[in-house]
C-alpha positions as a printed NumPy array, in Angstrom:
array([[ -2.741,  17.837,  23.453],
       [ -3.427,  13.648,  23.011],
       [ -3.2  ,  12.511,  19.256],
       [ -5.4  ,   9.024,  19.081],
       [ -3.497,   7.623,  16.138],
       [ -6.562,   4.433,  15.653],
       [-10.117,   4.873,  16.354],
       [-12.994,   3.922,  14.229],
       [-14.553,   6.563,  14.717],
       [-17.674,   5.643,  11.79 ],
       [-18.228,   2.612,  13.694],
       [-21.97 ,   1.551,  13.543],
       [-21.497,   1.348,  17.38 ],
       [-21.019,   5.135,  17.802],
       [-24.366,   6.225,  16.142],
       [-25.858,   6.489,  19.141],
       [-24.058,   8.959,  20.524],
       [-21.074,  10.253,  18.54 ],
       [-21.063,  13.575,  18.566],
       [-21.437,  13.217,  22.58 ],
       [-18.299,  10.292,  22.731],
       [-16.64 ,  13.293,  20.45 ],
       [-17.034,  16.06 ,  23.619],
       [-15.423,  13.171,  25.827],
       [-12.73 ,  12.96 ,  24.052],
       [-12.062,  16.466,  23.917],
       [-12.663,  17.575,  27.589],
       [-10.073,  14.954,  27.77 ],
       [ -7.45 ,  16.397,  25.557],
       [ -7.761,  14.72 ,  22.37 ],
       [ -7.907,  16.692,  20.304],
       [ -6.488,  14.652,  16.581],
       [ -8.327,  11.425,  15.447],
       [ -6.699,   9.819,  12.633],
       [ -8.976,   7.704,  11.175],
       [ -8.79 ,   3.997,   9.422],
       [-10.031,   2.873,   6.53 ],
       [-11.272,  -1.014,   6.319],
       [-13.486,  -1.394,   3.002],
       [-15.555,  -0.018,   0.379],
       [-18.506,  -0.16 ,   2.839],
       [-17.448,   2.824,   5.324],
       [-15.655,   5.18 ,   2.784],
       [-19.031,   7.296,   2.726],
       [-19.383,   7.098,   6.431],
       [-15.913,   8.018,   6.377],
       [-16.288,  11.192,   4.512],
       [-19.716,  12.303,   6.317],
       [-17.164,  12.106,   9.269],
       [-14.472,  14.073,   7.506],
       [-17.446,  17.254,   6.512],
       [-18.923,  17.127,  10.243],
       [-15.006,  17.196,  12.108],
       [-12.684,  19.229,   9.59 ],
       [-10.46 ,  20.368,  12.155],
       [-10.164,  17.739,  14.048],
       [-10.728,  14.374,  12.032],
       [ -7.547,  13.072,   9.31 ],
       [ -8.525,  10.279,   7.184],
       [ -6.502,   7.333,   5.828],
       [ -7.712,   5.371,   2.566],
       [ -6.791,   1.721,   2.388],
       [ -8.193,  -2.34 ,   2.381],
       [ -8.199,  -4.238,   5.634],
       [ -6.352,  -7.548,   5.141],
       [ -9.866,  -9.067,   7.168],
       [-11.463,  -7.269,   4.246],
       [ -9.716,  -9.651,   1.871],
       [-11.279, -11.709,   0.023],
       [-12.251, -13.189,  -3.564],
       [-13.277,  -9.293,  -4.824],
       [ -9.567,  -8.058,  -3.361],
       [ -8.784,  -6.365,  -6.724],
       [-11.918,  -4.198,  -6.216],
       [-11.445,  -3.733,  -3.592],
       [ -7.735,  -2.312,  -4.292],
       [ -9.463,  -0.014,  -7.321],
       [-12.   ,   1.166,  -4.829],
       [ -8.983,   2.375,  -2.456],
       [ -6.747,   3.529,  -5.707],
       [ -9.748,   6.014,  -7.03 ],
       [ -9.688,   7.753,  -3.684],
       [ -6.214,   7.851,  -3.264],
       [ -5.587,   9.527,  -6.586],
       [ -9.241,  12.148,  -6.01 ],
       [ -8.283,  13.112,  -2.688],
       [ -5.556,  13.527,   0.541],
       [ -4.913,  11.076,   2.685],
       [ -2.779,  11.335,   5.177],
       [ -1.714,   7.642,   5.166],
       [ -2.565,   3.799,   3.66 ],
       [ -3.966,   1.75 ,   6.286],
       [ -4.873,  -0.003,   7.941],
       [ -3.407,  -3.128,   5.776],
       [ -1.269,  -5.7  ,   6.307],
       [ -2.067,  -9.477,   7.445],
       [ -4.386, -11.085,   9.445],
       [ -4.009, -15.078,  10.07 ],
       [ -6.262, -15.021,  13.468],
       [ -9.708, -15.488,  11.736],
       [ -8.836, -17.32 ,   8.367],
       [ -5.984, -18.243,   6.626],
       [ -7.921, -18.823,   3.153],
       [ -7.077, -15.487,   1.847],
       [ -3.366, -15.51 ,   2.542],
       [ -1.841, -15.617,  -0.448],
       [ -3.908, -12.458,  -1.32 ],
       [ -3.436, -10.638,   1.472],
       [  0.523, -11.241,   1.024],
       [ -0.586,  -9.241,  -2.537],
       [ -2.65 ,  -6.272,  -1.048],
       [ -0.614,  -5.516,   1.69 ],
       [  2.316,  -5.251,  -0.996],
       [  0.415,  -3.725,  -3.392],
       [ -0.426,  -0.868,  -0.588],
       [  2.41 ,  -0.266,   0.529],
       [  3.825,   0.298,  -2.82 ],
       [  1.466,   2.915,  -3.635],
       [  1.944,   4.832,   0.263],
       [  6.25 ,   4.848,  -1.214],
       [  4.67 ,   6.394,  -4.967],
       [  2.633,   8.846,  -2.718],
       [  4.992,  10.039,   0.237],
       [  2.509,   8.17 ,   2.789],
       [  2.978,   6.336,   5.728],
       [  1.685,   2.946,   6.152],
       [ -0.787,   1.72 ,   9.586],
       [  0.367,  -2.396,   9.686],
       [ -1.999,  -4.158,  10.967],
       [ -0.615,  -7.389,  12.056],
       [ -2.097, -10.464,  13.91 ],
       [ -1.055, -13.926,  14.33 ],
       [  1.505, -13.172,  11.482],
       [  4.67 , -11.369,  12.06 ],
       [  6.97 , -13.043,  10.49 ],
       [  4.45 , -12.443,   7.559],
       [  4.337,  -9.082,   7.903],
       [  8.424,  -9.181,   8.536],
       [  9.593, -11.131,   5.399],
       [  6.956,  -8.675,   3.123],
       [  8.295,  -5.386,   5.35 ],
       [ 12.064,  -6.878,   4.305],
       [ 11.293,  -6.944,   0.734],
       [ 10.206,  -3.297,   0.638],
       [ 12.057,  -2.356,   3.059],
       [ 13.661,   1.056,   2.283],
       [ 13.939,   4.979,   3.241],
       [ 10.364,   5.791,   1.605],
       [  8.724,   3.126,   4.253],
       [  7.959,   4.362,   6.649],
       [  5.069,   4.627,   9.324],
       [  3.25 ,   2.736,  12.335],
       [  3.236,  -0.554,  13.235],
       [ -0.875,  -0.464,  15.19 ],
       [ -1.562,  -2.233,  18.101],
       [  1.492,  -3.792,  18.295],
       [  1.156,  -6.888,  21.109],
       [  4.89 ,  -8.74 ,  20.533],
       [  7.75 ,  -9.045,  22.034],
       [ 10.824,  -7.03 ,  22.742],
       [ 12.465,  -8.529,  19.267],
       [  9.921,  -7.98 ,  17.383],
       [  9.324,  -4.191,  18.732],
       [ 13.175,  -3.756,  17.903],
       [ 12.558,  -5.162,  14.694],
       [  9.536,  -2.926,  13.668],
       [ 11.454,  -0.172,  14.839],
       [ 14.106,  -1.65 ,  12.837],
       [ 11.574,  -0.552,   9.126],
       [ 11.109,   2.76 ,  10.277],
       [  8.274,   2.092,  12.033],
       [  6.287,   3.741,  15.24 ],
       [  4.306,   1.47 ,  17.998],
       [  0.905,   2.173,  18.359],
       [  0.332,   1.475,  21.68 ],
       [ -3.288,   1.478,  22.967],
       [ -5.387,  -0.252,  25.59 ],
       [ -3.439,  -3.684,  25.441],
       [ -0.53 ,  -2.103,  27.676],
       [ -3.367,  -1.916,  30.596],
       [ -4.315,  -5.467,  30.8  ],
       [ -2.695,  -7.781,  32.9  ],
       [ -1.651, -10.207,  30.228],
       [ -0.718,  -7.752,  28.196],
       [  2.75 ,  -8.508,  28.23 ],
       [  4.198,  -5.383,  26.87 ],
       [  4.303,  -3.45 ,  29.625],
       [  7.106,  -5.363,  30.411],
       [  9.583,  -4.159,  28.812],
       [  8.22 ,  -1.093,  27.403],
       [ 10.76 ,   0.84 ,  28.819],
       [ 13.336,  -0.681,  27.06 ],
       [ 11.872,   1.231,  23.756],
       [ 12.509,   4.946,  23.322],
       [  9.637,   6.359,  23.857],
       [ 10.477,   8.912,  20.601],
       [  8.916,   5.108,  19.098],
       [  5.812,   5.239,  20.526],
       [  2.469,   6.859,  19.257],
       [ -0.855,   6.23 ,  20.97 ],
       [ -4.217,   5.192,  20.093],
       [ -7.565,   3.13 ,  21.479],
       [ -8.869,   1.674,  18.534],
       [-12.396,   2.396,  19.447],
       [-14.423,   0.879,  19.716],
       [-12.62 ,  -2.104,  20.47 ],
       [ -9.656,  -3.288,  23.247],
       [-10.441,  -0.866,  25.403],
       [ -8.045,  -0.058,  28.448],
       [ -8.798,  -1.366,  31.871],
       [-10.556,  -0.917,  34.152],
       [-13.632,  -0.505,  31.027],
       [-11.886,  -3.913,  29.454],
       [-14.616,  -5.677,  27.898],
       [-17.143,  -2.679,  27.392],
       [-17.495,  -0.634,  24.182],
       [-13.953,   1.657,  23.989],
       [-13.469,   5.243,  22.636],
       [-11.178,   7.733,  22.154],
       [-11.602,   9.095,  25.636],
       [-10.083,   6.37 ,  27.903],
       [ -7.011,   6.78 ,  26.253],
       [ -6.141,   8.817,  30.153],
       [ -5.768,   5.207,  31.125],
       [ -3.044,   4.71 ,  28.254],
       [ -1.256,   8.209,  28.532],
       [ -1.63 ,   6.812,  32.589],
       [  0.148,   3.542,  32.036],
       [  2.95 ,   5.147,  30.058],
       [  3.322,   7.436,  33.116],
       [  3.92 ,   4.369,  35.447],
       [  6.376,   2.784,  32.306],
       [  9.055,   6.054,  31.318],
       [  8.593,   7.637,  34.74 ],
       [  7.407,  10.673,  32.656],
       [  4.561,  13.459,  33.826],
       [  1.191,  13.174,  31.565],
       [  1.824,  15.599,  30.252],
       [  4.913,  14.879,  28.752],
       [  3.555,  11.264,  27.708],
       [  0.903,  13.471,  25.867],
       [  3.534,  16.152,  24.546],
       [  6.076,  13.723,  23.411],
       [  4.005,  11.162,  22.088],
       [  1.605,  13.881,  20.054],
       [  4.507,  14.93 ,  18.246],
       [  5.766,  11.847,  17.364],
       [  2.193,  11.152,  15.973],
       [  3.347,  14.404,  13.61 ],
       [  6.286,  13.091,  12.529],
       [  4.559,  10.256,  11.067],
       [  1.841,  12.049,   9.933],
       [  3.485,  15.332,   8.302],
       [ -0.035,  17.312,   9.93 ]])
């Protein structure tokens, strides 16, 4: 059993072949799909996905940092409303993204903090999106750190030191296609990170692993990620799958 802890199965990029794509993933051994939120425009699609795949799909709720704009308080109210009326498995993906635009940094920081606090209240994990913002993310995690703060540092692309720091805040590292890239860098030190701190993800339809790099990603391609971790850790495909799935159960409680 393989767990994809981060996949946008509701993405428009899957509209033509979603069912077939999910069947390909299942044929590859992927039986658990954790679905991060982006903003209110995707909520209906997420609910439909869960309705169609009730035994395979596990939804998160949250406001993605690149969707934090002038109306972010309305978007946060939407998140809060859903958290009060339905059970979710995590609050995510949340965080800070300074790659595209730094205009709303203060609002991103506020949204990140607010959602961390909701996660603590609900005893839920958080799933962090971090792009060009490690210092800013760590600053808030330092302020909010506690035994009830835990989750996943999604699509981890930092250094060994940043990996160790993330783990110190009760975060697992979400490892996906980047580990297979020639210039991905994380493959150079990942063997120094205990595999108990690793979960698998695709972030599909984004960040397809080698040899599919540049194409649409999908959950079945997680096999390439497992294959790379086999090389790094010297464990079997089955052991990597089993350990990382157990790690995902420890985070999500299911």
